C-alpha positions in Angstrom: 32.8 -50.8 3.1 34.8 -53.7 4.5 34.4 -55.1 8.0 37.9 -53.7 8.9 37.0 -50.2 7.7 33.7 -50.3 9.7 35.6 -51.3 12.8 38.1 -48.5 12.2 35.2 -45.9 11.7 33.5 -47.1 14.9 36.8 -46.8 16.8 37.3 -43.2 15.6 33.7 -42.5 16.5 34.2 -44.0 20.0 37.4 -41.9 20.5 35.6 -38.7 19.4 32.8 -39.3 21.8 34.9 -40.3 24.8 35.6 -36.6 25.6 32.1 -36.3 27.1 29.9 -33.3 27.4 28.4 -31.6 24.4 30.5 -33.6 22.0 29.2 -36.9 23.4 25.6 -35.7 22.9 26.4 -34.5 19.4 28.1 -37.8 18.5 25.1 -39.7 19.9 22.8 -37.9 17.5 25.3 -38.1 14.6 23.2 -40.6 12.6 20.3 -38.1 12.3 22.4 -35.1 11.2 21.5 -35.8 7.5 17.9 -35.4 8.5 18.7 -32.1 10.2 20.5 -31.0 7.1 17.4 -31.8 5.0 15.2 -29.8 7.4 17.6 -26.8 7.2 17.7 -26.9 3.4 13.9 -26.9 3.3 13.6 -24.0 5.7 16.1 -21.9 3.8 14.4 -22.7 0.4 10.9 -21.8 1.5 12.3 -18.6 3.3 14.0 -17.4 0.1 10.9 -17.9 -2.0 8.6 -16.4 0.6 10.8 -13.3 0.7 10.7 -13.0 -3.1 6.9 -13.5 -3.1 6.6 -10.8 -0.4 8.7 -8.4 -2.6 6.5 -9.0 -5.6 3.4 -8.2 -3.5 5.1 -5.5 -1.3 2.3 -3.0 -1.5 -0.4 -5.4 -0.3 2.0 -6.8 2.3 2.8 -3.4 3.9 -0.9 -2.4 4.0 -1.4 -5.1 6.7 -0.6 -4.3 10.3 2.1 -6.6 11.7 3.0 -7.8 8.2 6.3 -9.2 9.5 4.4 -12.1 11.2 4.4 -13.7 7.7 7.9 -14.9 8.4 7.6 -16.6 11.8 4.2 -18.1 10.7 5.9 -19.2 7.5 8.7 -21.0 9.5 6.0 -22.7 11.6 4.1 -23.9 8.5 7.3 -25.0 6.8 8.3 -26.9 9.9 5.0 -28.7 9.9 5.4 -29.8 6.2 9.1 -30.8 6.7 8.3 -32.9 9.8 5.7 -34.8 7.8 8.3 -35.3 5.1 11.0 -36.5 7.7 8.9 -39.4 8.9 10.0 -41.6 5.9 13.7 -40.9 6.2 13.6 -41.6 9.9 12.1 -45.0 9.2 14.7 -45.6 6.5 17.4 -44.7 9.0 16.1 -47.4 11.3 16.1 -50.3 8.8 18.6 -49.5 6.0 22.4 -49.9 6.1 24.5 -46.8 5.5 25.5 -47.5 1.9 21.9 -47.9 0.8 20.6 -45.2 3.1 22.7 -42.3 1.8 21.5 -42.9 -1.8 17.9 -43.4 -0.8 17.9 -40.2 1.2 19.9 -38.2 -1.4 17.2 -39.1 -4.1 14.3 -38.6 -1.7 15.6 -35.1 -0.5 16.4 -34.1 -4.1 12.9 -35.1 -5.4 11.0 -33.6 -2.5 12.9 -30.2 -2.5 13.1 -30.0 -6.3 9.3 -30.4 -6.5 8.9 -27.8 -3.8 11.0 -25.4 -5.7 9.0 -25.9 -8.9 5.7 -25.3 -7.0 7.2 -22.1 -5.5 8.1 -20.9 -8.9 4.7 -21.8 -10.3 3.2 -19.8 -7.4 4.2 -16.4 -8.9 2.0 -16.6 -12.0 -0.7 -18.5 -10.2 -1.0 -16.0 -7.4 -1.0 -13.2 -10.0 -4.0 -14.7 -11.6 -6.0 -16.1 -8.6 -4.6 -14.1 -5.6 -3.9 -17.3 -3.7 -1.3 -20.1 -3.5 -1.9 -23.2 -5.6 -5.1 -24.9 -4.3 -7.8 -27.2 -5.6 -8.0 -25.2 -8.8 -4.4 -26.0 -9.5 -5.2 -29.7 -9.0 -8.3 -29.6 -11.1 -6.4 -28.1 -14.0 -4.4 -31.3 -14.4 -7.6 -33.0 -15.5 -7.7 -30.7 -18.5 -4.2 -31.3 -19.6 -4.5 -30.5 -23.3 -6.1 -27.0 -22.9 -4.0 -26.1 -19.9 -0.7 -27.3 -21.4 -1.5 -25.4 -24.7 -2.2 -22.3 -22.6 1.1 -22.7 -20.8 3.1 -23.2 -23.9 1.7 -20.1 -25.5 1.5 -17.8 -22.5 4.0 -19.1 -19.9 6.7 -20.9 -21.8 9.5 -18.9 -20.2 8.2 -19.5 -16.7 7.8 -23.2 -17.5 11.3 -23.6 -18.8 12.8 -21.6 -15.9 10.8 -23.7 -13.4 12.0 -27.0 -14.9 15.6 -25.8 -15.2 15.6 -24.6 -11.6 14.0 -27.9 -10.4 16.7 -30.0 -12.2 19.6 -27.8 -11.0 18.3 -27.6 -7.4 17.7 -31.4 -7.4 21.3 -32.0 -8.4 22.6 -29.6 -5.8 20.6 -31.3 -3.1 22.0 -34.7 -4.1 25.6 -33.3 -3.8 24.9 -31.7 -0.5 23.2 -34.8 0.9 26.0 -37.1 -0.1 28.5 -34.7 1.5 26.5 -34.8 4.6 26.9 -38.5 4.6 30.6 -38.3 4.1 32.3 -40.4 6.9 28.9 -41.5 8.1 28.3 -45.1 9.1 25.2 -46.7 10.6 25.1 -47.1 14.3 24.2 -50.4 15.9 20.5 -51.3 15.5 19.8 -50.8 19.2 21.1 -47.3 19.1 19.2 -46.5 15.9 16.1 -47.8 17.6 16.7 -45.5 20.6 17.2 -42.6 18.2 14.0 -43.5 16.4 12.0 -43.6 19.7 13.5 -40.2 20.7 13.1 -38.5 17.4 9.7 -39.7 16.2 7.8 -37.9 19.0 9.7 -34.7 18.1 8.7 -35.1 14.4 5.1 -35.8 15.4 5.1 -32.7 17.6 6.6 -30.6 14.8 4.1 -31.8 12.3 1.2 -31.1 14.7 2.8 -27.8 15.8 0.6 -27.8 18.9 0.2 -29.5 22.2 -3.6 -28.8 22.4 -6.3 -31.3 21.4 -6.3 -29.8 17.8 -3.2 -29.5 15.7 -2.3 -26.4 13.7 -3.7 -26.3 10.2 -3.9 -24.0 7.2 -6.1 -21.6 9.1 -3.3 -21.1 11.5 -1.7 -18.8 8.9 -4.7 -16.5 8.9 -3.4 -13.7 11.0 -4.8 -10.8 9.1 -8.0 -9.7 7.2 -6.1 -10.0 3.9 -6.5 -13.4 2.2 -3.6 -12.8 -0.1 -1.2 -11.8 2.7 -2.3 -14.8 4.8 -1.3 -17.0 1.9 2.3 -15.6 2.0 2.7 -17.4 5.4 2.1 -20.7 3.7 4.3 -22.7 1.3 2.8 -24.1 -1.9 3.6 -27.7 -1.2 1.6 -27.5 2.0 -1.3 -25.5 0.5 -1.6 -28.0 -2.4 -1.4 -31.0 0.0 -4.1 -29.4 2.1 -6.3 -28.8 -1.0 -5.9 -32.4 -1.9 -6.8 -33.6 1.6 -9.8 -31.3 1.7 -11.0 -32.5 -1.7 -10.9 -36.1 -0.4 -12.4 -35.5 3.0 -14.8 -32.6 2.6 -15.8 -32.9 -1.0 -19.6 -32.9 -0.3 -19.8 -32.3 3.4 -19.6 -28.6 4.2 -20.6 -29.3 7.8 -17.0 -30.5 8.4 -15.8 -27.2 7.2 -18.2 -24.7 8.7 -20.0 -26.5 11.5 -23.4 -28.2 11.9 -27.0 -27.3 12.1 -30.2 -29.4 12.5 -31.8 -30.1 9.1 -35.1 -28.7 10.2 -33.6 -25.4 11.2 -31.3 -25.3 8.1 -34.3 -25.6 5.8 -36.4 -23.1 7.7 -33.7 -20.5 7.6 -33.2 -20.9 3.8 -36.9 -21.0 3.1 -37.5 -17.6 4.7 -35.4 -16.1 1.8 -37.5 -17.9 -0.8 -40.8 -16.8 -2.3 -42.9 -19.6 -0.7 -46.6 -19.2 -0.3 -48.0 -19.4 3.2 -48.3 -23.2 2.9 -44.5 -23.5 2.4 -43.0 -26.3 0.4 -45.3 -28.8 -1.4 -43.5 -32.1 -0.9 -41.9 -33.3 2.3 -39.6 -35.7 0.4 -38.2 -32.8 -1.7 -38.0 -30.1 0.9 -37.7 -27.0 -1.4 -40.2 -28.0 -4.0 -42.7 -25.2 -4.6 -44.8 -23.8 -7.4 -43.6 -20.7 -9.1 -46.3 -18.8 -11.0 -45.2 -16.6 -13.9 -46.0 -12.9 -13.6 -45.6 -12.7 -17.4 -48.1 -15.3 -18.8 -48.0 -15.7 -22.5 -50.1 -17.9 -24.8 -47.0 -19.5 -26.1 -43.9 -19.5 -23.9 -40.8 -17.8 -25.3 -37.5 -19.3 -26.3 -34.6 -18.9 -23.9 -30.9 -18.2 -24.7 -28.3 -17.8 -22.0 -25.0 -16.4 -23.2 -22.4 -17.2 -20.5 -19.4 -14.9 -21.1 -16.0 -16.1 -19.9 -14.4 -13.9 -17.2 -16.4 -10.7 -18.1 -16.3 -9.0 -14.6 -18.2 -5.8 -14.0 -14.9 -3.9 -13.8 -14.5 -4.4 -17.5 -18.0 -3.3 -18.5 -18.5 0.4 -19.4 -22.2 0.6 -18.4 -21.4 -0.7 -14.9 -18.7 1.9 -14.4 -15.8 -0.3 -15.6 -13.3 0.1 -18.4 -14.5 1.3 -21.8 -14.2 -2.2 -23.3 -17.8 -3.1 -24.0 -19.4 -0.5 -26.4 -21.8 -3.1 -27.8 -23.0 -4.4 -24.5 -23.3 -0.8 -23.3 -25.6 -0.1 -26.3 -27.6 -3.3 -25.7 -28.1 -2.4 -22.0 -30.5 0.4 -23.1 -32.7 -2.3 -24.8 -33.2 -4.5 -21.8 -33.1 -4.9 -18.0 -29.5 -4.3 -16.6 -28.7 -5.9 -13.3 -26.2 -3.5 -11.7 -25.7 -5.4 -8.4 -25.3 -9.0 -9.5 -22.7 -11.4 -8.0 -21.3 -14.7 -9.2 -21.2 -17.6 -6.8 -17.6 -18.6 -7.5 -14.5 -18.2 -9.5 -14.8 -21.0 -12.1 -16.9 -21.6 -15.2 -18.5 -24.7 -13.7 -19.6 -22.6 -10.7 -21.3 -20.2 -13.2 -23.0 -23.1 -14.9 -24.3 -24.7 -11.7 -25.7 -21.4 -10.5 -27.0 -19.9 -13.8 -28.5 -23.1 -15.2 -29.2 -25.1 -12.1 -29.8 -22.4 -9.6 -27.6 -24.4 -7.1 -25.6 -22.9 -4.3 -21.8 -23.3 -4.2 -19.9 -25.6 -1.8 -16.3 -25.7 -0.7 -15.8 -28.8 -2.8 -16.1 -29.3 -6.6 -19.0 -28.0 -8.6 -21.9 -30.4 -9.0 -21.0 -30.4 -12.8 -18.1 -32.7 -11.8 -19.6 -34.8 -9.0 -21.0 -38.3 -9.3 -24.5 -38.0 -7.7 -25.4 -35.1 -10.0 -24.8 -36.7 -13.3 -28.5 -37.7 -13.7 -31.8 -36.4 -12.4 -30.2 -33.1 -11.2 -32.7 -30.3 -11.6 -31.9 -27.5 -14.0 -33.6 -25.3 -16.7 -32.9 -27.8 -19.5 -34.5 -30.7 -17.4 -37.6 -28.6 -16.9 -37.9 -27.2 -20.4 -37.4 -30.4 -22.3 -40.3 -31.8 -20.4 -42.3 -28.8 -21.8 -41.4 -29.7 -25.4 -38.4 -27.4 -25.8 -35.3 -28.4 -27.8 -32.4 -28.0 -25.3 -28.8 -27.5 -26.4 -25.4 -26.6 -25.2 -23.2 -24.7 -27.7 -19.5 -24.3 -27.0 -16.5 -23.6 -29.2 -14.1 -25.8 -27.3 -14.0 -29.4 -26.1 -17.2 -30.2 -24.3 -15.5 -32.8 -22.2 -13.6 -30.0 -20.4 -14.7 -30.0 -16.7 -17.0 -32.9 -17.4 -19.6 -30.6 -19.1 -20.7 -32.9 -21.8 -21.5 -35.8 -19.4 -23.3 -33.5 -17.0 -25.4 -31.8 -19.7 -26.4 -34.9 -21.6 -27.3 -36.6 -18.3 -29.5 -33.7 -17.2 -31.9 -32.6 -19.8 -29.7 -31.2 -22.6 -30.6 -33.1 -25.8 -27.8 -31.8 -28.0 -24.3 -30.7 -27.4 -22.4 -28.8 -30.1 -18.7 -28.4 -29.5 -15.4 -27.9 -31.4 -15.7 -31.0 -33.6 -19.1 -29.8 -34.9 -17.7 -26.6 -36.3 -16.7 -26.9 -40.0 -14.2 -24.4 -41.4 -14.3 -21.9 -38.5 -13.0 -18.4 -39.1 -10.4 -18.8 -36.2 -9.4 -21.5 -33.9 -7.2 -21.0 -30.8 -6.0 -22.9 -27.8 -9.4 -23.1 -26.2 -11.5 -23.6 -29.3 -13.1 -21.5 -32.1 -13.6 -17.8 -31.8 -16.6 -16.2 -30.2 -17.9 -15.0 -33.6 -17.8 -18.6 -34.9 -19.8 -19.6 -31.8 -22.4 -17.0 -32.5 -22.7 -17.6 -36.2 -23.3 -21.3 -35.6 -25.7 -20.5 -32.8 -27.7 -18.2 -35.1 -27.9 -20.9 -37.7 -29.1 -23.5 -35.2 -31.8 -21.2 -33.8 -33.1 -20.5 -37.3 -33.4 -24.2 -37.9 -35.9 -24.6 -35.1 -38.4 -22.6 -37.1 -41.3 -21.9 -34.7 -40.5 -24.8 -32.3 -39.5 -23.6 -28.8 -35.8 -24.0 -27.8 -33.5 -23.3 -24.9 -29.8 -22.9 -25.5 -26.8 -22.3 -23.3 -23.8 -20.6 -25.1 -20.4 -20.6 -23.5 -17.7 -18.3 -24.9 -13.9 -19.0 -25.1 -12.1 -16.0 -26.6 -11.7 -14.1 -23.4 -9.4 -16.7 -21.9 -5.7 -16.8 -21.5 -3.7 -16.8 -23.9 -6.3 -14.3 -25.3 -6.4 -15.4 -29.0 -8.8 -13.9 -31.4 -8.9 -13.0 -35.2 -7.2 -9.9 -36.5 -9.0 -6.9 -38.0 -12.2 -7.1 -35.8 -11.5 -4.3 -33.2 -9.4 -1.3 -32.6 -7.0 -2.6 -30.0 -7.3 -1.1 -26.6 -3.6 -1.7 -25.9 -0.5 -3.3 -27.2 0.5 -6.1 -27.7 -2.6 -7.7 -29.2 -3.0 -10.8 -27.0 -4.0 -9.2 -23.7 -7.0 -9.6 -21.5 -8.4 -6.2 -22.3 -8.2 -6.7 -26.0 -9.8 -10.1 -25.7 -12.7 -8.6 -23.7 -13.2 -6.0 -26.4 -13.3 -8.7 -29.0 -15.8 -10.7 -26.9 -18.0 -7.6 -26.8 -17.6 -7.2 -30.5 -18.9 -10.8 -31.0 -21.9 -10.1 -28.8 -22.8 -7.1 -30.9 -22.3 -9.2 -34.1 -24.7 -11.9 -32.7 -27.5 -9.5 -31.9 -27.2 -7.7 -35.2 -27.7 -11.1 -36.8 -30.5 -12.3 -34.5 -32.6 -9.2 -34.9 -33.0 -10.0 -38.5 -34.4 -13.5 -37.7 -38.0 -14.6 -36.9 -37.0 -16.3 -33.6 -35.7 -13.0 -32.1 -39.1 -11.5 -31.3 -40.0 -14.7 -29.4 -36.9 -15.1 -27.4 -35.6 -14.0 -24.0 -31.8 -13.5 -23.9 -29.6 -13.4 -20.8 -26.0 -12.1 -21.2 -24.1 -12.9 -18.0 -20.5 -13.6 -16.9 -19.5 -16.9 -15.4 -17.1 -15.1 -13.1 -14.6 -12.3 -13.1 -10.8 -12.3 -13.3 -7.7 -12.0 -11.1 -9.2 -12.1 -7.6 -7.0 -9.5 -6.0 -7.6 -7.5 -2.9 -6.9 -7.3 0.9 -10.3 -8.6 1.9 -11.0 -12.2 3.1 -13.4 -12.3 0.2 -12.8 -9.7 -2.6 -16.5 -9.1 -3.1 -15.9 -6.5 -5.9 -14.3 -9.3 -7.9 -17.5 -11.3 -7.8 -19.5 -8.4 -9.3 -20.6 -9.4 -12.8 -22.9 -8.0 -15.5 -26.3 -9.4 -16.2 -28.5 -8.1 -19.0 -31.9 -9.5 -19.9 -33.4 -8.7 -23.3 -36.7 -9.9 -24.6 -40.4 -9.3 -25.3 -42.4 -7.7 -22.5 -39.1 -6.7 -20.7 -39.1 -2.9 -20.2 -35.6 -1.3 -20.5 -34.4 -0.3 -17.1 -32.1 -1.0 -14.2 -32.5 -3.6 -11.4 -30.4 -2.3 -8.4 -31.0 -4.8 -5.7 -28.3 -7.3 -4.7 -28.8 -10.4 -6.7 -27.1 -13.7 -7.3 -26.5 -16.0 -10.3 -28.8 -18.5 -8.5 -31.7 -16.0 -9.0 -31.3 -16.2 -12.8 -33.1 -19.5 -13.5 -36.3 -18.7 -11.6 -36.2 -15.1 -13.1 -35.9 -16.4 -16.6 -38.6 -19.0 -16.1 -40.8 -16.2 -14.9 -40.0 -14.0 -18.0 -40.6 -16.7 -20.6 -44.0 -17.2 -19.2 -43.8 -20.7 -17.6 -45.3 -21.6 -14.3 -43.9 -24.7 -12.8 -43.0 -26.7 -9.7 -39.3 -26.3 -9.0 -36.8 -26.7 -6.1 -35.0 -23.5 -7.2 -33.3 -21.8 -4.2 -33.2 -18.4 -6.0 -36.0 -16.0 -6.5 -37.8 -14.6 -9.6 -36.5 -11.0 -9.1 -39.3 -9.3 -11.0 -42.1 -11.2 -9.2 -41.2 -11.3 -5.6 -44.1 -11.3 -3.1 -42.8 -8.4 -1.2 -41.1 -5.3 -2.5 -39.1 -4.9 0.7 -37.6 -8.4 0.5 -33.8 -7.8 0.8 -31.4 -8.6 -1.9 -29.2 -11.7 -1.3 -26.0 -13.1 -2.8 -23.8 -16.1 -1.9 -20.1 -16.3 -2.8 -17.6 -19.2 -2.5 -13.9 -18.2 -2.4 -11.8 -21.4 -2.0 -12.8 -22.6 1.5 -14.2 -19.1 2.4 -18.0 -18.6 2.2 -19.7 -15.2 2.0 -23.4 -14.6 2.5 -24.6 -11.1 1.6 -28.0 -9.6 2.5 -28.1 -6.0 1.1 -24.9 -4.5 2.4 -24.4 -6.9 5.4 -21.9 -9.8 4.7 -21.2 -12.8 6.9 -17.8 -14.4 6.1 -17.2 -18.0 7.2 -13.9 -19.8 7.2 -12.9 -23.3 8.3 -12.5 -23.8 12.0 -12.9 -20.1 12.7 -15.7 -17.9 14.1 -17.7 -16.0 11.4 -16.9 -12.3 10.7 -19.4 -9.7 9.6 -18.7 -6.7 7.4 -20.6 -3.9 5.8 -20.0 -3.7 2.1 -20.6 -0.2 0.6 -19.1 1.4 -2.5 -16.5 -1.3 -2.9 -15.3 -1.0 0.7 -15.6 -3.5 3.5 -15.9 -2.4 7.2 -15.9 -5.0 10.0 -18.9 -4.8 12.4 -20.4 -6.8 15.2 -21.7 -10.2 14.2 -25.5 -10.5 14.0 -26.0 -14.1 15.4 -29.2 -14.6 13.5 -27.7 -13.5 10.2 -24.7 -15.8 10.9 -27.0 -18.7 11.3 -28.8 -17.9 8.1 -25.3 -17.8 6.4 -24.4 -21.1 7.9 -27.7 -22.6 6.6 -26.9 -21.4 3.1 -23.4 -22.9 3.3 -24.7 -26.3 4.5 -27.7 -26.6 2.3 -26.1 -27.6 -1.0 -24.1 -30.4 0.7 -27.3 -31.7 2.3 -29.3 -31.6 -1.0 -26.5 -33.2 -3.0 -25.7 -36.1 -0.6 -29.4 -37.0 -0.2 -30.3 -36.4 -3.9 -33.0 -33.9 -3.0 -32.4 -31.4 -5.8 -34.8 -32.9 -8.3 -38.4 -33.2 -9.4 -40.6 -35.9 -7.9 
């Protein structure tokens, strides 16, 4: 633009603004109209996708009183996000000339809104699977690119292509609209731009904070109902993902910033009253939970131990637990061992199942200890203890053991051998996540036979029951069509369990081995509740010598499995396990207890009473019976016990107190 044209534009601008009144005010703010256009485009975009998401979850939405609040709350959350995003363009407006500014802002607006559109499209399949908007789980999946990308290509290729196409087209549209908004625009003098900056920046700051109180609005502001999923509709996925990233950086190992604080002495005292301590309490002041566990099943030679961690096998899919008829082999085996009918997982990820079932460690709102730095060595678990007792300790997995940092964690904490995908020669079937479950069990049986009479502990992790649900043909009568569905994969996983036990019963090691079949977690966390407790319900079956077939009906947690298994294989030992040996509790009337982590929401269940804790909010108490949750008055003592269990894992992790002396 020449000096003459600039002068001409400024003269027209002066004439247009000389009429006074509203026009003069509008002309004064003319330089920031492109930013207003960006804000309006963002609000409209998020509104459209929120409406579509509401339609796709209409039944759940209409079940909530005042469901319509999703939309005003949504506009508030969208405004917060867009005001954060507007800070950069406002600074650019202050320092850049008009010719450069319009292209910078066109690209910036296009990239920001196109990425927002992609995330909103990705929300539909993500919410269908996890009942929540993209969160830390979405971020963590990027660390497992090969497996996740392979799963997406096979199971969600249409959604991926539609999302990418929509992102490109929308980005191009935003560029065109932004450039049109700049048509006829010229930069005002620096002094005027500075005045506009001083006027607008506080407005943007206030919009981003969305509050004039001492604490700004945050993600919990969208929690207007008792339905976690409906509350999520009031958010947008760019904000929820950004908040997850911020939380991962800020609260990774410090739950006290999420749920509140408690003196360490009180914290330990409240946790210890749920543990089977003797009258003398813990044995080592430097390791506060260290205690001696005496086996109620002594044996001249301790038994071998095998844990079969089944991918996503929730109780709702297990016939002997009242679920779908998908597990005839597990149902048959349930008559040969101890079936836990009221067992709950601690989380919604495989690494949560590992940290609870192998380490007996409580969940946190951050990442599992399998992935954290302080726990890569000297972190107590069954393998650590048993290898000190002369056991061979091994992890057997049909996929890539580097997934979720499992290989590093296991080898640093007592597992002497890791068998993974590359150790399988000529498997029967190999899919996206690794070899089939039958390949896993055939190899495991061969490994166990090779130990002869030497004691061993093995953790097996299955893969077949995982999206995109690939398994070999001709093994099962399909439950439904088409073949590659969750229900069919579960039936195949059950077939493989039956195959393994048919093989194992013919071998010498079988009569000297205790087996635990347990799920890492369930699937598709749906439901109106703040914590869908029924989706944490998982099967647990213990088979072995001296174990009488029967049913254990008390509430139990995955963290109870390590001390229970240690008890059953006949080993007495000093441990810091937080869980209890279920068959050797000092008091028959000791209540059942389970702990569940659902994103940033923490649930503490004692029998049928459940305390639910959320960030920056007062706890809620519900009664959980027959799959139904009924809100009741909060018991302050139970709430404090719940808080203690929420804070304990962070305290133990940060101070490296979950170990042996």
